[in-house]
N, CA and C of each residue as an Amber inpcrd file, in Angstrom:
protein
   147
   3.4340000  -7.4200000  -8.6950000   2.3810000  -6.4720000  -8.9010000
   2.6280000  -5.7800000 -10.2310000   1.5910000  -5.6700000 -11.0080000
   1.7220000  -4.9540000 -12.2750000   0.5780000  -3.9600000 -12.4040000
   0.8220000  -2.9430000 -13.2140000  -0.1450000  -1.8780000 -13.4020000
  -0.4590000  -1.7300000 -14.8860000  -1.6430000  -1.2120000 -15.1670000
  -1.9750000  -0.8920000 -16.5470000  -1.1750000   0.3390000 -16.9540000
  -1.1560000   0.6410000 -18.2300000  -0.3710000   1.7960000 -18.6850000
  -0.9250000   3.0970000 -18.1200000  -2.2230000   3.1470000 -17.8220000
  -2.8040000   4.3510000 -17.2250000  -2.4860000   4.4600000 -15.7360000
  -2.3560000   3.3350000 -15.0680000  -2.0680000   3.3310000 -13.6360000
  -0.5930000   3.5740000 -13.3350000   0.2660000   3.1590000 -14.2280000
   1.7090000   3.2240000 -13.9960000   2.2060000   4.6150000 -13.5980000
   1.8260000   5.6930000 -14.2990000   2.3240000   7.0130000 -13.8960000
   1.8320000   7.4550000 -12.5210000   0.7500000   6.8800000 -12.0550000
   0.2010000   7.2490000 -10.7480000   0.8850000   6.4620000  -9.6270000
   0.9400000   5.1410000  -9.7840000   1.3950000   4.2790000  -8.6920000
   2.8990000   4.0520000  -8.6330000   3.5750000   4.0750000  -9.7430000
   5.0220000   3.8200000  -9.7380000   5.7890000   4.8300000  -8.8880000
   5.5170000   6.1360000  -9.0110000   6.2440000   7.0890000  -8.1610000
   5.9390000   6.9180000  -6.6710000   4.6940000   6.5920000  -6.3520000
   4.3240000   6.3750000  -4.9520000   5.0750000   5.1680000  -4.4080000
   5.0660000   4.0990000  -5.1840000   5.7670000   2.8730000  -4.7960000
   7.2590000   3.1470000  -4.6040000   7.8450000   3.8490000  -5.5560000
   9.2770000   4.1630000  -5.5020000   9.6110000   4.9870000  -4.2660000
   8.7770000   5.9720000  -3.9600000   9.0020000   6.8250000  -2.7970000
   8.9050000   6.0230000  -1.4990000   7.9070000   5.1560000  -1.3880000
   7.7430000   4.3580000  -0.1770000   8.9040000   3.3870000   0.0130000
   9.3700000   2.7950000  -1.0640000  10.5190000   1.8870000  -0.9830000
  11.7390000   2.6570000  -0.4900000  11.9420000   3.8400000  -1.0450000
  13.1040000   4.6550000  -0.6690000  13.0020000   5.1260000   0.7810000
  11.8340000   5.6120000   1.1850000  11.6640000   6.1600000   2.5280000
  11.6870000   5.1020000   3.6220000  11.1450000   3.9240000   3.3330000
  11.0610000   2.8840000   4.3580000  12.2500000   1.9400000   4.3610000
  12.9670000   1.8850000   3.2350000  14.0740000   0.9410000   3.1350000
  13.6010000  -0.4940000   2.9640000  12.3220000  -0.6600000   2.6660000
  11.7430000  -1.9920000   2.4780000  11.7710000  -2.3380000   0.9970000
  11.6180000  -3.6070000   0.6960000  11.4990000  -4.0340000  -0.6960000
  10.0900000  -3.7120000  -1.1890000   9.8720000  -3.8390000  -2.4920000
   8.5130000  -3.6360000  -3.0310000   7.5450000  -4.5910000  -2.3610000
   7.9770000  -5.8140000  -2.1910000   7.1360000  -6.8200000  -1.5510000
   6.8070000  -6.4070000  -0.1170000   7.7870000  -5.9180000   0.5940000
   7.5840000  -5.4830000   1.9730000   6.6030000  -4.3220000   2.0650000
   6.7120000  -3.3910000   1.1210000   5.7920000  -2.2490000   1.0950000
   4.3650000  -2.7400000   0.8770000   4.1740000  -3.6730000  -0.0440000
   2.8270000  -4.1820000  -0.3080000   2.2790000  -4.9750000   0.8710000
   3.1190000  -5.7340000   1.5270000   2.6760000  -6.4760000   2.7140000
   2.2520000  -5.5130000   3.8140000   3.0500000  -4.4700000   4.0280000
   2.6970000  -3.4630000   5.0370000   1.3820000  -2.7750000   4.6760000
   1.2120000  -2.4660000   3.3960000  -0.0150000  -1.8030000   2.9490000
  -1.2310000  -2.6970000   3.1700000  -1.0980000  -3.9840000   2.8960000
  -2.2130000  -4.9070000   3.1100000  -2.5710000  -5.0140000   4.5890000
  -1.5610000  -5.0840000   5.4410000  -1.8100000  -5.1390000   6.8870000
  -2.5060000  -3.8650000   7.3520000  -2.0140000  -2.7070000   6.8820000
  -2.6050000  -1.4270000   7.2600000  -4.0610000  -1.3690000   6.8170000
  -4.3330000  -1.7620000   5.5910000  -5.6850000  -1.7210000   5.0390000
  -6.6180000  -2.6540000   5.8180000  -6.1590000  -3.8450000   6.1000000
  -6.9770000  -4.8100000   6.8430000  -7.2680000  -4.2940000   8.2530000
  -6.2630000  -3.7560000   8.9220000  -6.4550000  -3.2070000  10.2680000
  -7.4050000  -2.0140000  10.2540000  -7.2550000  -1.1610000   9.2700000
  -8.1150000   0.0050000   9.1480000  -9.5780000  -0.4130000   8.9550000
  -9.8080000  -1.4090000   8.1330000 -11.1760000  -1.9030000   7.9100000
 -11.7440000  -2.5040000   9.1900000 -10.9160000  -3.2290000   9.9250000
 -11.3710000  -3.8430000  11.1700000 -11.7480000  -2.7690000  12.1910000
 -10.9300000  -1.7530000  12.3100000 -11.2060000  -0.6610000  13.2430000
 -12.4860000   0.0630000  12.8400000 -12.6780000   0.2800000  11.5510000
 -13.8890000   0.9480000  11.0710000 -15.1280000   0.1320000  11.4180000
 -15.0460000  -1.1710000  11.3020000 -16.1760000  -2.0350000  11.6430000
 -16.4760000  -1.9570000  13.1270000 -15.4470000  -1.9150000  13.9690000
 -15.6390000  -1.8560000  15.4160000 -16.2800000  -0.5430000  15.8490000
 -15.9700000   0.5350000  15.1480000 -16.5290000   1.8390000  15.4960000
 -18.0220000   1.9090000  15.1820000 -18.4920000   1.0740000  14.2670000
 -19.8930000   1.0800000  13.9040000 -20.7520000   0.3480000  14.9280000
 -20.1300000  -0.5000000  15.7340000 -20.8840000  -1.3020000  16.6890000
 -21.2810000  -0.5100000  17.8990000
């Protein structure tokens, strides 16, 4: 994962904090985030029905 120079000051500290707090690798944090996002979208769709 890479960020633009404008995004780096925003996302790098968040990424660093999540890696430190969870004990996961950067890859693990991103995988967890993708799963969370996908599940959240699915739940939102179900609530609309």
